[in-house]
N, C-alpha and C positions, 0 to 999 in steps of 0.2 A: 504494500500500500504506500504509494508515494504521491508527491505533489501532482495535482490534476489541473492546476491553473495554467492553461495552455494558450490563452489569448484573451482578447477584450471581452469575449462572451463566455469564457470558461468559468467553472466553479472556483471560487476563491477558497482555498483550504487553510485552515488554522487548527491549532491544537492547544489544549490546556489541561488543567487538573483541579479537582477539589482536594486540597491538601488538608490532612487531618492529623491530630495527635490526641493522646489520652485514651481513655476508655469510657464507655457509658457508665454512669450518667454524666461524666465530666468531659465528654467529647467536645473538642473545639476545631473550628476550621479557619483557614487563613483567607481573608479578603484583601484585595488591593484597591487603593484609591487612585484614580487616574485624573490628574488635574485638567487635562485637555477636555475631558468630557464631564468632569466633576461627578463621577459615578463610583459606586462600590460594586465590585464584581470579583470573579475568580481569575487567577492568573491564566493568561492565554495570549496567543499571538499568531501571526501569519507564518506559514511554513516558508522556508527558503527554497529556491528552485532545486528540485531533485531530492529534497530532504524527506526521510521517512517520517511518517506522522507520529510514531512513537518517540523517536529521537527528538522531533520537534517539540513535543509536549514536555519532555524532560528539560530541554534547553530553555523554553519559555518560562517554566516555573523557576529555574535557577536565575534567569536574568531579571525577572520581575519581582522576585521575593528574596533571593539569596538563600533560599531554603534547599537543603539537600533532601531528596525524596526517593522512595522506592515506589514505582507504579504498581497498582493493583488491577482489579477488573475494570473493564471499560464501562462508561456510563452512556446514556442515550445522547447522540449528537444533537447539537442545536443548529437549526437552519433558519436563515433569514436573507433578505436582500440588502446588499451593500452597494450604493451607487447604481442601482438598477441591475446589479449582477447577483446571482445566487451565491451565498456563502455558507459553508459548512464548518462548524467547529466541533472537533472530536474531543471528548473529555475522558479522563480516567480518575479513579480514586488514587490518592497518593499519600502514603504514610511518611510523615516527616522523620528524618533520621536525626537523632539527638546530636547537637553540636554545642560548642562552648559559647558562641556568639549569638546575638539577637538577629532576627530576620531583618534583612535590609536589601532593597532593590539594588541591582548592579548596573542597570542600563539607563543612562541619560535621565530625562525628566518625565518619562512616560508614566512612572509610578512614584508617588511621593510618600506613601504610607502603606504599611502592612499591619493588619490587625488580626489577632487571634480572638475569635468570638465563639461562645456557646451557640448551638444550633438555632435556638429561637431568636436570639439577638441577631445572629447572622441573617436569618430569614427577614427580619424587619429592616435591616440595613441595606440589603441588596437592592440595587436600583432597577434591575431588569427582571421582568416576570419569568422568563424561561429559566433563570438561575434557581428559582425556588424549586422547580421540578428536579434539578440536579441534586438538591439537598435531600429530597424525598428518595431519589434513587440511591443516594449514598448509603442510607441505612436499610435498604430493602433486602440486603444479603450481608453475610459476615464481612467485616472490614479487615480484621487481622488474619490475612491469608498468606500462604506460602506459594510461590510460583513453581510449577514444573513446566519447562519449555521443551516441547517435542519438535525437533528441527529436522527437516529433510535436507540432505546435503545439497550444495549448489550444483549448478550445471557443470558437467564433466565431459562434454563432447559425446561422440557416438561410441557405443559399446562395440558395434561391428567394425569400426575403423581402428579401434585400439588393438594393437598386436600382442600385447603382453597379458600378464595375469590381471584379471579385471579388478581384483582388490587393490591393485597398484595404479589404477586409472586416476589421473589427477584432475583437479578443477581446471576448466578452461578460463579464458579471460573474463567471460560473463560470470562464471562461478566465483572467481576471485573477487570480483566487484560485489557480488551478493554476500560473500563472507565478510567483506569490509563493512557493508551496510548492516549486516546482522550484528556486528560488534556493538554498534550504537544502539540497536534495539535491545540486546541483552543487558547493556549497561543500565537501562531503565528499570530492569527487574532485579539486578544485582545477584544473579545466581552464584552460590559459593562452591558448587560442585559441577564439574564438567564430565560427562560420560559419553562415550562414542563407540560406534562400530569401529573395528580396526581398519576398515577400508580407508585408503589414503584420502579419497574425496570427502569422507565424513570428518576425518581428523582435520583436514585443511579448512573445512568450513568453520570449525571452532577456534582455529589457531589465532586469528586476529584478536578475539576477545581474551583468549588465554594469555597472549603476549601483553595485552594492556593491563591485565590484573595479576599476572604471575601465577595463575592457577594451573594445576596439572590436569591434563586430559587423561581420564581413566578409560582404558580400552576394555571392551566387553565383547568377546567373540559371539555370544548368543544374539547380539544385535546386528550381526552382519548377514549378508545374503548367503554366503557360502557355508557359514556355521550356524545359521539361525536355529534357535531352539525356543519354541513358543513358550513352553513351561518356564524356562529360565528367564526369558525376556519379560514375561508377565511378573515374575518374582522381582526382577529389578524395578519394574514399574511400581509394584506394591511398596517396596522399600522407599522409593522416592516419594510416594504419596504419604508415607508415614513419617517422613523426615521433617524436622523443623527447619532444615536448610533448603534454600532454593536450588534447583537442579536444572541444568540444560543438558538434554540428551539428544544426540545426533545419530540418525540412522537412515534407512532406505524407505521408499514409498510404501511397499507392501508391509514391511515390518511395522511402520508407524500406524498404518491403518488398523492393524490388529491391536496395537497398544492403546490407541485412542478409543477403539470400541471396548477394549478390556477395562478401560477406566470409566466406562459408562457415559462418555461424552458424545454429544451429537455434533461437536465441532469438526469431527473428521468426516462428515458426510461429503462424499465426492473425493476425488484424488487430491492429494496435497502437492502443489507445484514444487519443483526443485527450488531450493532456497527459501521455501515458506516454512511457517511454524505455527503450532497451536500452543497457546498458553493456558494451562489448567491452573486455576486458583483454588487451592485446597485448604481446608481447615478441619481439624479433628477427623482426618481420614475421608472426608467427603468433598466433592467438587462444589465450590460455591460460585463458580463462573468459568467461562471458557471463551477465549478470543482467538481469532485466526488471522494471520497476516502474511502478505507476500513481501519479498525484498527485491 
């Protein structure tokens, strides 16, 4: 899912988040004040050309609030007209990561104040009607979730044209670009464990994020095409869903279809494109939300 603003009549794409901290009944959300409009709203902004919408949401929150977050499940997008053109703003829940300093905007004069408010006070202060619907969606499912990211490897050329062992088939130029984009998407969910099929194209898909974070990629043969073991693969899935640590798991299309079905998620309906991923948000061993993205 990338920028779709392709001309004067195209859809303007933007992204943001409802940033939260605390626990019920002491839950608070972050609102920003924009002096240009004299309004109170959630942090959001227009995507850069070619920017992935998930990475854009992470960037906009950081720029407008100075708050470090981990994205959670997606919220309903907000649509309206801007200068006669359709505009779509995608939103996510976003848990604030504790830091030593106070929230402070980092970019120019677009935002001059960040306020942490209880839900009811935030509802009263919000300027725009659609923002209230985001608050309702925020608490419609568990907030404190852990992500399991199921990633299909990036494009790796033709199986028929590759002369060697298929497990050694590398990513092509498009696949390497997908892996670089994926690193920015994974950063929004901050997985602490990386698990992969030993196939070269799967490992290479996770390498940019591993390089940025210093995380080790754990190789698991049951996730490969040549050594696939359904029972062992589903056991790996169950362990990831029971773990308190976020996990990114990279494998092959057919393998991932079975894993997604095994998790009881409908996000896997239809083939998962190369370089695409499904994010399962789980809490207490149950799936609280599922999102699907392309790179």
